[in-house]
DSSP file (Angstrom, degrees, kcal/mol; ACC not computed):
  #  RESIDUE AA STRUCTURE BP1 BP2  ACC     N-H-->O    O-->H-N    N-H-->O    O-->H-N    TCO  KAPPA ALPHA  PHI   PSI    X-CA   Y-CA   Z-CA
    1    1 A M              0   0    0      0, 0.0     2,-0.2     0, 0.0    15,-0.1   0.000 360.0 360.0 360.0 139.0   80.1   87.4  103.2
    2    2 A T        -     0   0    0     14,-0.2     2,-0.4    13,-0.2    17,-0.0  -0.508 360.0-145.9 -71.0 136.6   76.6   89.0  103.5
    3    3 A R        -     0   0    0     -2,-0.2     2,-0.1    12,-0.0    10,-0.1  -0.885  20.4-110.4-107.6 138.0   74.5   88.6  100.4
    4    4 A A        -     0   0    0     -2,-0.4     9,-0.0     1,-0.2     4,-0.0  -0.416  12.3-146.6 -66.6 134.8   72.0   91.2   99.4
    5    5 A R  S    S+     0   0    0      1,-0.3    -1,-0.2    -2,-0.1    -2,-0.0   0.867 101.9  34.6 -66.5 -37.5   68.4   90.3   99.8
    6    6 A I  S >  S-     0   0    0      1,-0.1     3,-2.2     3,-0.1    -1,-0.3  -0.896  82.0-161.7-118.4  97.8   67.6   92.4   96.7
    7    7 A P  T 3  S+     0   0    0      0, 0.0    -1,-0.1     0, 0.0    -3,-0.1   0.742  85.4  50.5 -57.3 -30.0   70.7   91.9   94.4
    8    8 A D  T 3  S+     0   0    0      4,-0.1   136,-0.1    -4,-0.0     3,-0.1   0.299  82.0 111.3 -94.8  13.4   70.1   95.0   92.2
    9    9 A C    <>  -     0   0    0     -3,-2.2     4,-2.3     1,-0.1     5,-0.2  -0.754  60.6-149.5 -84.9 123.5   69.6   97.4   95.2
   10   10 A P  H  > S+     0   0    0      0, 0.0     4,-1.8     0, 0.0    -1,-0.1   0.837  97.4  53.5 -64.5 -31.7   72.6   99.9   95.3
   11   11 A L  H  > S+     0   0    0      2,-0.2     4,-2.1     1,-0.2     5,-0.2   0.918 109.4  48.2 -67.0 -41.8   72.3  100.2   99.1
   12   12 A A  H  > S+     0   0    0      1,-0.2     4,-2.2     2,-0.2    -1,-0.2   0.894 109.3  52.8 -65.4 -39.7   72.5   96.4   99.5
   13   13 A R  H  X S+     0   0    0     -4,-2.3     4,-1.5     2,-0.2    -1,-0.2   0.884 108.5  51.3 -63.1 -37.3   75.5   96.3   97.2
   14   14 A S  H  X S+     0   0    0     -4,-1.8     4,-2.9     1,-0.2     5,-0.3   0.916 109.3  49.6 -64.6 -42.8   77.2   98.9   99.3
   15   15 A V  H  X S+     0   0    0     -4,-2.1     4,-2.8     1,-0.2    -2,-0.2   0.867 106.1  57.3 -64.7 -36.1   76.5   96.8  102.5
   16   16 A E  H  < S+     0   0    0     -4,-2.2    -1,-0.2     2,-0.2   -14,-0.2   0.893 112.5  41.1 -59.9 -39.1   77.9   93.8  100.7
   17   17 A I  H  < S+     0   0    0     -4,-1.5     3,-0.2    -5,-0.1    -2,-0.2   0.934 124.6  34.9 -75.4 -47.2   81.2   95.6  100.2
   18   18 A I  H  < S+     0   0    0     -4,-2.9     2,-2.8     1,-0.2     5,-0.3   0.950  79.0 149.8 -72.7 -49.0   81.4   97.3  103.6
   19   19 A E     <  +     0   0    0     -4,-2.8     2,-0.3    -5,-0.3    -1,-0.2  -0.226  54.6  48.6  54.8 -63.4   79.8   94.4  105.4
   20   20 A R  S >> S-     0   0    0     -2,-2.8     3,-1.5    -3,-0.2     4,-0.6  -0.772  80.6-122.1-112.4 151.7   81.5   94.8  108.8
   21   21 A W  H >> S+     0   0    0     -2,-0.3     4,-1.2     1,-0.3     3,-0.5   0.829 109.2  60.9 -58.4 -34.6   81.9   97.8  111.1
   22   22 A W  H 3> S+     0   0    0      1,-0.2     4,-2.8     2,-0.2     5,-0.3   0.670  86.9  75.1 -74.0 -14.0   85.7   97.5  111.1
   23   23 A T  H <> S+     0   0    0     -3,-1.5     4,-2.3    -5,-0.3    -1,-0.2   0.958 102.5  39.4 -58.0 -50.5   85.9   97.9  107.3
   24   24 A L  H <X S+     0   0    0     -4,-0.6     4,-2.5    -3,-0.5    -1,-0.2   0.856 113.9  55.7 -69.0 -34.4   85.2  101.7  107.6
   25   25 A E  H  X S+     0   0    0     -4,-1.2     4,-1.9     2,-0.2    -2,-0.2   0.940 111.0  42.7 -63.5 -47.6   87.4  101.9  110.7
   26   26 A I  H  X S+     0   0    0     -4,-2.8     4,-2.5     2,-0.2     5,-0.2   0.926 114.4  50.9 -66.3 -44.1   90.5  100.4  108.9
   27   27 A L  H  X S+     0   0    0     -4,-2.3     4,-3.2    -5,-0.3     5,-0.2   0.905 108.1  53.6 -59.1 -40.9   89.8  102.5  105.8
   28   28 A H  H  X S+     0   0    0     -4,-2.5     4,-1.3     2,-0.2    -1,-0.2   0.931 109.9  47.0 -58.9 -46.6   89.6  105.6  107.9
   29   29 A V  H  <>S+     0   0    0     -4,-1.9     5,-2.0     2,-0.2     3,-0.2   0.931 115.3  45.2 -62.5 -46.3   93.0  104.9  109.5
   30   30 A V  H ><5S+     0   0    0     -4,-2.5     3,-1.9     1,-0.2    -2,-0.2   0.919 111.6  51.9 -64.8 -44.2   94.6  104.2  106.2
   31   31 A L  H 3<5S+     0   0    0     -4,-3.2    -1,-0.2     1,-0.3    -2,-0.2   0.741 103.4  59.8 -65.7 -22.0   93.1  107.2  104.5
   32   32 A C  T 3<5S-     0   0    0     -4,-1.3    -1,-0.3    -3,-0.2    -2,-0.2   0.411 127.8 -98.6 -85.0   2.2   94.4  109.4  107.3
   33   33 A G  T < 5S+     0   0    0     -3,-1.9     2,-1.3     1,-0.2     3,-0.2   0.454  86.8 125.1 100.4   1.2   97.9  108.3  106.4
   34   34 A H      < +     0   0    0     -5,-2.0    -1,-0.2     1,-0.2    -2,-0.1  -0.731  27.3 148.6 -92.9  88.9   98.6  105.5  108.9
   35   35 A T        +     0   0    0     -2,-1.3    42,-1.8    -3,-0.1    -1,-0.2   0.675  31.7  94.1-104.1 -20.1   99.5  102.9  106.3
   36   36 A R  B  > S-A   76   0A   0     40,-0.2     4,-2.7    -3,-0.2     3,-0.4  -0.504  78.4-123.2 -76.5 144.7  102.0  100.6  107.9
   37   37 A F  H  > S+     0   0    0     38,-3.3     4,-2.7     1,-0.2     5,-0.2   0.898 112.5  52.4 -52.3 -44.6  100.7   97.5  109.6
   38   38 A S  H  > S+     0   0    0     37,-0.2     4,-2.2     1,-0.2    -1,-0.2   0.878 110.6  47.2 -63.1 -37.5  102.3   98.5  112.9
   39   39 A A  H  > S+     0   0    0     -3,-0.4     4,-2.8     2,-0.2    -1,-0.2   0.904 112.6  48.5 -71.0 -41.1  100.7  101.9  112.8
   40   40 A I  H  X S+     0   0    0     -4,-2.7     4,-2.4     2,-0.2     5,-0.2   0.931 113.2  48.7 -62.6 -44.5   97.2  100.5  111.9
   41   41 A R  H  X>S+     0   0    0     -4,-2.7     4,-1.5    -5,-0.3     5,-1.1   0.910 112.7  47.4 -62.3 -43.2   97.6   98.0  114.7
   42   42 A R  H  <5S+     0   0    0     -4,-2.2    -2,-0.2    -5,-0.2    -1,-0.2   0.928 113.4  47.8 -64.6 -45.5   98.6  100.7  117.2
   43   43 A D  H  <5S+     0   0    0     -4,-2.8    -2,-0.2     1,-0.2    -1,-0.2   0.892 122.0  34.2 -63.2 -40.0   95.8  103.0  116.2
   44   44 A L  H  <5S-     0   0    0     -4,-2.4    -1,-0.2    -5,-0.2    -2,-0.2   0.550  96.0-136.1 -95.6  -8.2   93.1  100.4  116.4
   45   45 A E  T  <5 +     0   0    0     -4,-1.5    -3,-0.2    -5,-0.2    -4,-0.1   0.929  50.7 153.5  51.5  49.6   94.6   98.4  119.3
   46   46 A T      < -     0   0    0     -5,-1.1    -1,-0.2    -6,-0.2    -2,-0.1  -0.898  51.9-104.3-111.2 136.0   93.8   95.2  117.4
   47   47 A P     >  -     0   0    0      0, 0.0     4,-2.7     0, 0.0     5,-0.2  -0.289  33.8-118.3 -55.7 143.5   95.7   91.9  117.9
   48   48 A A  H  > S+     0   0    0      1,-0.2     4,-2.6     2,-0.2     5,-0.2   0.861 110.7  50.3 -56.1 -42.9   98.1   91.3  114.9
   49   49 A D  H  > S+     0   0    0      2,-0.2     4,-1.9     1,-0.2    -1,-0.2   0.898 112.9  45.8 -67.1 -39.2   96.5   88.0  113.8
   50   50 A I  H  > S+     0   0    0     -3,-0.2     4,-2.3     2,-0.2    -2,-0.2   0.923 114.2  48.4 -68.0 -43.8   93.0   89.6  113.8
   51   51 A L  H  X S+     0   0    0     -4,-2.7     4,-2.9     1,-0.2     5,-0.3   0.904 109.3  53.3 -63.8 -40.5   94.2   92.7  112.0
   52   52 A A  H  X S+     0   0    0     -4,-2.6     4,-2.3    -5,-0.2    -1,-0.2   0.916 110.1  47.9 -60.6 -42.5   96.1   90.6  109.4
   53   53 A D  H  X S+     0   0    0     -4,-1.9     4,-1.9     2,-0.2    -1,-0.2   0.909 113.1  48.0 -63.3 -42.0   92.9   88.6  108.7
   54   54 A R  H  X S+     0   0    0     -4,-2.3     4,-2.3     2,-0.2    -2,-0.2   0.914 111.9  48.3 -67.4 -42.6   90.8   91.8  108.3
   55   55 A I  H  X S+     0   0    0     -4,-2.9     4,-2.5     1,-0.2    -1,-0.2   0.899 109.7  53.5 -64.7 -39.0   93.4   93.5  106.0
   56   56 A A  H  X S+     0   0    0     -4,-2.3     4,-2.4    -5,-0.3    -1,-0.2   0.897 109.0  49.6 -61.1 -39.3   93.5   90.3  103.9
   57   57 A E  H  X S+     0   0    0     -4,-1.9     4,-1.7     2,-0.2    -2,-0.2   0.920 111.8  47.0 -65.5 -43.3   89.7   90.5  103.6
   58   58 A L  H  <>S+     0   0    0     -4,-2.3     5,-2.6     2,-0.2     6,-1.2   0.851 112.4  50.5 -68.4 -33.5   89.7   94.2  102.6
   59   59 A T  H ><5S+     0   0    0     -4,-2.5     3,-1.1     4,-0.2    -1,-0.2   0.914 109.3  51.7 -67.1 -42.3   92.5   93.4  100.1
   60   60 A G  H 3<5S+     0   0    0     -4,-2.4    -2,-0.2     1,-0.3    -1,-0.2   0.821 108.1  51.4 -62.6 -31.9   90.4   90.6   98.7
   61   61 A K  T 3<5S-     0   0    0     -4,-1.7    -1,-0.3    -5,-0.1    -2,-0.2   0.540 117.7-113.6 -82.2  -6.8   87.4   92.9   98.3
   62   62 A G  T < 5S+     0   0    0     -3,-1.1    21,-0.5    -4,-0.4    20,-0.4   0.693  87.5 113.1  83.4  18.8   89.6   95.4   96.4
   63   63 A L  S   <S+     0   0    0     -5,-2.6    17,-2.1    19,-0.2     2,-0.3   0.777  79.7  26.5 -91.4 -30.7   89.4   98.1   99.0
   64   64 A L  E     -B   79   0A   0     -6,-1.2     2,-0.3    15,-0.3    -2,-0.2  -0.896  64.7-166.8-126.9 157.7   93.1   98.0  100.0
   65   65 A E  E     -B   78   0A   0     13,-2.3    13,-2.5    -2,-0.3     2,-0.3  -0.974  31.5 -99.5-139.9 157.4   96.3   97.0   98.2
   66   66 A V  E     -B   77   0A   0     -2,-0.3     2,-0.9    11,-0.2    11,-0.3  -0.558  28.9-131.4 -76.1 135.8   99.8   96.3   99.4
   67   67 A D  E >   -B   76   0A   0      9,-2.9     3,-1.9    -2,-0.3     9,-0.5  -0.807  16.0-158.1 -86.5 107.6  102.3   99.1   99.0
   68   68 A D  T 3  S+     0   0    0     -2,-0.9    -1,-0.1     1,-0.3     9,-0.0   0.632  85.2  65.6 -65.6 -14.5  105.2   97.3   97.3
   69   69 A T  T 3  S+     0   0    0      2,-0.1    -1,-0.3    -3,-0.0     2,-0.0   0.529  83.8 100.1 -85.2  -4.4  107.7  100.0   98.4
   70   70 A A  S <  S-     0   0    0     -3,-1.9    -4,-0.0     6,-0.2   -34,-0.0  -0.299  85.9 -90.7 -80.2 164.4  107.2   99.1  102.1
   71   71 A E    >   -     0   0    0      3,-0.5     3,-1.3     1,-0.1    -1,-0.1  -0.524  30.5-130.0 -73.1 138.9  109.5   97.0  104.3
   72   72 A P  T 3  S+     0   0    0      0, 0.0    -1,-0.1     0, 0.0    -2,-0.1   0.820 106.5  54.5 -61.5 -31.5  108.6   93.3  104.3
   73   73 A D  T 3  S+     0   0    0      1,-0.3    -2,-0.0     2,-0.0    -3,-0.0   0.610 122.0  28.3 -81.1  -9.4  108.7   93.1  108.1
   74   74 A D  S <  S-     0   0    0     -3,-1.3    -3,-0.5   -37,-0.1    -1,-0.3  -0.548  88.6-159.0-145.2  75.2  106.2   96.0  108.4
   75   75 A P        -     0   0    0      0, 0.0   -38,-3.3     0, 0.0     2,-0.3  -0.091   3.6-145.9 -59.6 154.9  104.0   96.0  105.3
   76   76 A A  E     -AB  36  67A   0     -9,-0.5    -9,-2.9   -40,-0.3     2,-0.3  -0.871   9.5-158.5-119.8 155.8  102.1   99.1  104.2
   77   77 A Y  E     - B   0  66A   0    -42,-1.8     2,-0.3    -2,-0.3   -11,-0.2  -0.921   3.7-163.3-131.9 154.5   98.7   99.4  102.6
   78   78 A R  E     - B   0  65A   0    -13,-2.5   -13,-2.3    -2,-0.3     2,-0.2  -0.979  30.2-104.6-135.7 152.0   97.0  102.0  100.5
   79   79 A A  E     - B   0  64A   0     -2,-0.3   -15,-0.3   -15,-0.2   -16,-0.1  -0.529  33.5-136.4 -73.0 139.4   93.4  102.4   99.6
   80   80 A T     >  -     0   0    0    -17,-2.1     4,-3.1    -2,-0.2     5,-0.2  -0.220  37.5 -89.4 -78.8 179.7   92.4  101.4   96.1
   81   81 A G  H  > S+     0   0    0      1,-0.2     4,-1.7     2,-0.2     5,-0.1   0.906 132.9  50.7 -57.8 -41.2   90.1  103.6   94.0
   82   82 A L  H  4 S+     0   0    0    -20,-0.4     4,-0.4     2,-0.2    -1,-0.2   0.919 111.7  47.1 -63.4 -43.3   87.2  101.6   95.4
   83   83 A G  H >4 S+     0   0    0    -21,-0.5     3,-1.4   -20,-0.2     4,-0.2   0.919 111.5  50.3 -63.7 -44.2   88.5  102.2   98.9
   84   84 A R  H >< S+     0   0    0     -4,-3.1     3,-1.8     1,-0.3    -1,-0.2   0.813  98.9  67.2 -64.5 -29.1   89.0  105.9   98.4
   85   85 A S  T 3< S+     0   0    0     -4,-1.7     4,-0.3     1,-0.3    -1,-0.3   0.677  93.0  61.3 -67.7 -13.6   85.5  106.2   97.0
   86   86 A L  T <> S+     0   0    0     -3,-1.4     4,-2.0    -4,-0.4    -1,-0.3   0.555  78.4  90.3 -85.6  -7.9   84.2  105.4  100.5
   87   87 A R  H <> S+     0   0    0     -3,-1.8     4,-2.6     1,-0.2     5,-0.2   0.911  82.5  53.4 -57.9 -45.3   85.9  108.6  102.0
   88   88 A P  H  > S+     0   0    0      0, 0.0     4,-2.5     0, 0.0    -1,-0.2   0.900 108.0  52.2 -57.1 -37.7   82.9  110.8  101.4
   89   89 A L  H  > S+     0   0    0     -4,-0.3     4,-2.6    -3,-0.3    -2,-0.2   0.920 109.2  49.7 -62.2 -43.4   80.8  108.3  103.3
   90   90 A L  H  X S+     0   0    0     -4,-2.0     4,-2.4     2,-0.2    -1,-0.2   0.913 111.3  49.1 -60.5 -43.3   83.2  108.4  106.2
   91   91 A L  H  X S+     0   0    0     -4,-2.6     4,-2.2     2,-0.2    -2,-0.2   0.919 113.6  45.0 -64.0 -44.1   83.2  112.2  106.3
   92   92 A V  H  X S+     0   0    0     -4,-2.5     4,-2.6    -5,-0.2    -1,-0.2   0.890 112.6  51.6 -68.7 -38.8   79.4  112.3  106.2
   93   93 A M  H  X S+     0   0    0     -4,-2.6     4,-2.4    -5,-0.2    -2,-0.2   0.905 109.9  49.5 -64.8 -40.3   79.1  109.6  108.9
   94   94 A A  H  X S+     0   0    0     -4,-2.4     4,-2.3     2,-0.2    -2,-0.2   0.921 111.6  48.8 -63.5 -42.8   81.5  111.4  111.2
   95   95 A A  H  X S+     0   0    0     -4,-2.2     4,-2.3     2,-0.2    -2,-0.2   0.912 109.2  53.2 -62.9 -41.5   79.5  114.6  110.7
   96   96 A F  H  X S+     0   0    0     -4,-2.6     4,-0.6     1,-0.2    -2,-0.2   0.929 110.3  47.5 -58.0 -45.9   76.3  112.7  111.5
   97   97 A G  H >< S+     0   0    0     -4,-2.4     3,-0.6     1,-0.2    -1,-0.2   0.876 113.1  48.6 -63.7 -37.7   77.8  111.4  114.7
   98   98 A N  H >< S+     0   0    0     -4,-2.3     3,-2.2     1,-0.2    -1,-0.2   0.807  96.8  69.5 -73.8 -29.6   79.1  114.9  115.7
   99   99 A H  H 3< S+     0   0    0     -4,-2.3    -1,-0.2     1,-0.3    -2,-0.2   0.753  96.1  56.2 -61.0 -22.1   75.7  116.6  115.0
  100  100 A R  T << S+     0   0    0     -3,-0.6     2,-0.3    -4,-0.6    -1,-0.3   0.492 102.2  70.8 -87.4  -3.4   74.3  114.8  118.0
  101  101 A L  S <  S-     0   0    0     -3,-2.2     5,-0.1    -4,-0.1    -3,-0.0  -0.830  87.8-109.2-114.8 150.9   77.0  116.2  120.3
  102  102 A A    >   -     0   0    0     -2,-0.3     3,-2.4     1,-0.1     4,-0.4  -0.496  40.8-109.9 -67.3 147.6   77.7  119.6  121.7
  103  103 A P  G >  S+     0   0    0      0, 0.0     3,-1.1     0, 0.0    -1,-0.1   0.839 119.3  55.0 -51.3 -36.2   80.8  121.2  120.0
  104  104 A E  G 3  S+     0   0    0      1,-0.2    -2,-0.0     3,-0.0    -3,-0.0   0.619 104.4  55.5 -74.6 -10.1   82.8  120.9  123.3
  105  105 A D  G <  S+     0   0    0     -3,-2.4     2,-0.4    -7,-0.1    -1,-0.2   0.370  80.4 110.0-101.5   3.7   82.0  117.1  123.4
  106  106 A R    <   -     0   0    0     -3,-1.1     3,-0.1    -4,-0.4    -8,-0.0  -0.659  45.2-170.3 -85.5 131.1   83.3  116.2  120.0
  107  107 A S  S    S+     0   0    0     -2,-0.4     2,-0.4     1,-0.3    -1,-0.1   0.752  76.2  27.4 -90.8 -26.0   86.5  114.1  120.0
  108  108 A V        -     0   0    0    -14,-0.1     2,-0.3     2,-0.0    -1,-0.3  -0.999  68.5-180.0-137.5 132.6   87.3  114.3  116.3
  109  109 A I        -     0   0    0     -2,-0.4     2,-0.5    -3,-0.1   -14,-0.0  -0.938  28.7-120.4-130.0 155.6   86.2  117.1  113.9
  110  110 A L        +     0   0    0      9,-0.4     9,-2.7    -2,-0.3     2,-0.3  -0.840  39.7 178.6 -94.1 126.9   86.7  117.7  110.2
  111  111 A V  B     -C  118   0B   0     -2,-0.5     2,-0.6     7,-0.3     7,-0.2  -0.899  38.5-104.5-129.0 157.1   88.6  120.9  109.5
  112  112 A D     >  -     0   0    0      5,-2.7     4,-3.3    -2,-0.3     5,-0.3  -0.722  32.3-143.0 -74.4 120.4   90.0  122.8  106.5
  113  113 A E  T  4 S+     0   0    0     -2,-0.6    -1,-0.2     1,-0.2    -3,-0.0   0.831  96.1  48.0 -59.9 -34.2   93.7  122.1  106.7
  114  114 A E  T  4 S+     0   0    0      1,-0.1    -1,-0.2     3,-0.1    -2,-0.0   0.913 126.2  23.4 -73.8 -43.0   94.6  125.6  105.5
  115  115 A T  T  4 S-     0   0    0      2,-0.2    -2,-0.2    -3,-0.0    -1,-0.1   0.695  89.9-133.3 -99.2 -21.4   92.3  127.6  107.9
  116  116 A G     <  +     0   0    0     -4,-3.3     2,-0.2     1,-0.3    -3,-0.1   0.486  57.8 143.0  78.6   1.6   91.8  125.2  110.7
  117  117 A Q        -     0   0    0     -5,-0.3    -5,-2.7     1,-0.1    -1,-0.3  -0.549  57.0-111.6 -79.1 138.7   88.1  126.0  110.6
  118  118 A E  B     -C  111   0B   0     -7,-0.2     2,-0.3    -2,-0.2    -7,-0.3  -0.430  35.4-155.1 -66.0 141.0   85.6  123.2  111.2
  119  119 A V        -     0   0    0     -9,-2.7    -9,-0.4    -2,-0.1    -1,-0.0  -0.846  12.0-144.1-119.0 157.2   83.7  122.2  108.1
  120  120 A D        -     0   0    0     -2,-0.3   -28,-0.1     2,-0.0    -9,-0.0  -0.920  23.1-141.3-121.6 101.7   80.3  120.5  107.8
  121  121 A P        -     0   0    0      0, 0.0     2,-0.3     0, 0.0   -11,-0.0  -0.321  21.2-178.2 -67.7 144.8   80.2  118.2  104.8
  122  122 A V        -     0   0    0     -2,-0.0     2,-0.5     2,-0.0   -30,-0.0  -0.923  28.2-115.0-132.7 160.5   77.1  118.0  102.6
  123  123 A V        +     0   0    0     -2,-0.3     9,-2.2   -31,-0.0    10,-0.5  -0.863  38.6 178.3-100.4 128.8   76.3  115.8   99.6
  124  124 A V  B     -D  131   0C   0     -2,-0.5     2,-0.4     7,-0.3     7,-0.2  -0.882  36.8 -99.0-127.8 158.7   75.8  117.7   96.4
  125  125 A D     >  -     0   0    0      5,-2.7     4,-3.0    -2,-0.3     5,-0.2  -0.647  29.5-140.7 -74.3 127.9   75.1  116.8   92.8
  126  126 A R  T  4 S+     0   0    0     -2,-0.4    -1,-0.1     1,-0.2     0, 0.0   0.869  97.9  47.6 -59.2 -38.7   78.3  116.8   90.9
  127  127 A A  T  4 S+     0   0    0      1,-0.1    -1,-0.2     3,-0.1    -2,-0.0   0.892 128.8  18.3 -73.2 -40.5   76.8  118.4   87.8
  128  128 A T  T  4 S-     0   0    0      2,-0.1    -2,-0.2     0, 0.0    -1,-0.1   0.656  88.5-130.0-108.5 -18.7   74.8  121.2   89.4
  129  129 A G     <  +     0   0    0     -4,-3.0     2,-0.2     1,-0.3    -3,-0.1   0.515  58.5 144.9  77.9   3.5   76.4  121.6   92.9
  130  130 A R        -     0   0    0     -5,-0.2    -5,-2.7     1,-0.1    -1,-0.3  -0.524  57.8-107.6 -77.1 141.1   72.9  121.5   94.4
  131  131 A R  B     -D  124   0C   0     -7,-0.2    -7,-0.3    -2,-0.2     3,-0.2  -0.433  26.1-162.9 -62.6 138.4   72.4  119.8   97.8
  132  132 A I        +     0   0    0     -9,-2.2    -8,-0.1     1,-0.2    -1,-0.1   0.322  69.0  90.0-109.6   7.8   70.7  116.5   97.4
  133  133 A D  S    S+     0   0    0    -10,-0.5     2,-0.2     3,-0.1    -1,-0.2  -0.079  72.9  95.9 -93.4  36.2   69.6  116.0  101.0
  134  134 A T  S >  S-     0   0    0     -3,-0.2     3,-1.6     1,-0.0     0, 0.0  -0.720  91.9-101.0-119.5 170.2   66.3  117.8  100.4
  135  135 A A  T 3  S+     0   0    0      1,-0.3    -3,-0.0    -2,-0.2    -2,-0.0   0.673 111.7  74.5 -65.5 -16.8   62.8  116.7   99.5
  136  136 A G  T 3  S+     0   0    0      1,-0.1     2,-0.5     2,-0.0    -1,-0.3   0.517  87.5  68.3 -76.4  -3.6   63.4  117.6   95.8
  137  137 A F    <   +     0   0    0     -3,-1.6     2,-0.3    -5,-0.1    -1,-0.1  -0.974  63.5 165.1-121.4 125.6   65.6  114.6   95.3
  138  138 A V        -     0   0    0     -2,-0.5     2,-0.3     0, 0.0    -3,-0.0  -0.889  38.8 -99.5-134.4 161.1   64.1  111.1   95.4
  139  139 A F        +     0   0    0     -2,-0.3     2,-0.3    17,-0.0    -2,-0.0  -0.617  39.2 179.1 -79.4 142.2   65.0  107.6   94.3
  140  140 A A        -     0   0    0     -2,-0.3    15,-0.2    13,-0.2     2,-0.1  -0.954  35.2 -93.8-137.0 156.6   63.6  106.3   91.0
  141  141 A R  B     -e  155   0D   0     13,-2.7    15,-0.6    -2,-0.3     9,-0.0  -0.453  38.8-137.0 -75.0 146.2   64.1  102.9   89.4
  142  142 A G    >   -     0   0    0     -2,-0.1     3,-1.6    13,-0.1    -1,-0.1  -0.340  32.1 -90.2 -93.3 178.3   66.9  102.6   86.8
  143  143 A P  T 3  S+     0   0    0      0, 0.0    -2,-0.1     0, 0.0    -1,-0.0   0.721 124.6  46.8 -65.2 -22.3   66.9  100.9   83.5
  144  144 A K  T 3  S+     0   0    0   -136,-0.1     2,-0.1     2,-0.0    -3,-0.0   0.164  79.3 145.4-104.5  17.7   68.1   97.5   84.9
  145  145 A A    <   -     0   0    0     -3,-1.6  -136,-0.1     4,-0.1     2,-0.0  -0.322  39.1-143.1 -61.8 130.8   65.6   97.4   87.8
  146  146 A G     >  -     0   0    0     -2,-0.1     4,-2.8     1,-0.0     5,-0.2  -0.191  36.4 -84.7 -80.2-177.6   64.4   94.0   88.7
  147  147 A E  H  > S+     0   0    0      1,-0.2     4,-2.0     2,-0.2     5,-0.2   0.900 126.4  49.7 -59.4 -45.1   60.9   93.2   89.9
  148  148 A Q  H  > S+     0   0    0      2,-0.2     4,-0.8     1,-0.2    -1,-0.2   0.917 115.4  42.7 -64.5 -43.1   61.5   94.0   93.6
  149  149 A V  H >> S+     0   0    0      1,-0.2     4,-2.1     2,-0.2     3,-0.9   0.927 113.0  53.0 -68.0 -43.9   63.1   97.4   92.9
  150  150 A A  H 3< S+     0   0    0     -4,-2.8    -1,-0.2     1,-0.3    -2,-0.2   0.840 106.1  54.8 -61.2 -32.5   60.5   98.2   90.2
  151  151 A A  H 3< S+     0   0    0     -4,-2.0    -1,-0.3    -5,-0.2    -2,-0.2   0.760 114.1  40.8 -71.5 -23.6   57.8   97.5   92.7
  152  152 A R  H << S+     0   0    0     -3,-0.9    -2,-0.2    -4,-0.8    -1,-0.2   0.776 113.1  49.0 -94.2 -29.7   59.3  100.0   95.2
  153  153 A Y  S  < S-     0   0    0     -4,-2.1   -13,-0.2    -5,-0.1    -1,-0.1  -0.897  73.9-127.7-122.6 142.4   60.4  102.9   93.1
  154  154 A P        -     0   0    0      0, 0.0   -13,-2.7     0, 0.0     2,-0.1  -0.298  40.0 -89.3 -75.8 166.0   58.6  104.9   90.4
  155  155 A E  B     -e  141   0D   0    -15,-0.2     2,-0.2     1,-0.1   -13,-0.1  -0.457  52.4 -96.3 -68.5 149.7   60.0  105.5   86.9
  156  156 A A        -     0   0    0    -15,-0.6     2,-0.2    -2,-0.1    -1,-0.1  -0.513  40.9-122.7 -67.9 133.2   62.2  108.6   86.7
  157  157 A R        -     0   0    0     -2,-0.2     3,-0.1     1,-0.1    -1,-0.1  -0.552  29.8-105.1 -76.9 143.8   60.1  111.5   85.4
  158  158 A A        -     0   0    0     -2,-0.2    -1,-0.1     1,-0.1     0, 0.0  -0.339  48.8 -85.5 -65.6 149.1   61.4  113.1   82.2
  159  159 A G              0   0    0      1,-0.1    -1,-0.1    -3,-0.1    -3,-0.0  -0.141 360.0 360.0 -55.7 150.5   63.1  116.5   82.7
  160  160 A R              0   0    0     -3,-0.1    -1,-0.1     0, 0.0    -2,-0.1   0.442 360.0 360.0 -90.6 360.0   60.9  119.6   82.7
């Protein structure tokens, strides 16, 4: 497992959890409803032994759990709360990848299920609904910041 160079950095902690490219790939497949081992294997075209090892790793990290109602010869998995919390990241990453392509060159798009219209995800502040991908939002050190984080980020300014 990759260890964070700066242990109290939230970005580094995220990388520790995600670690490998296939973590997001498997979570994406499961979150899209392909939960049986055979379906995940078919979608990802991954050898059974390799996929079993990867799923075991994601289960060990608390991103997936076994669905006990599934058949023993074809187990099913579901994302845990921690795994589901990565869905917004998947949506934004997919949008990022699509922004570099012409609309006619996109192989997967995010759509509103009711209308069929393509949507463009943005990140907003839960409390205010304001977009946070603007210059008005910056990182500041938190109350538990260690020396390395404190050296990089200013203290949060008090509200105006």
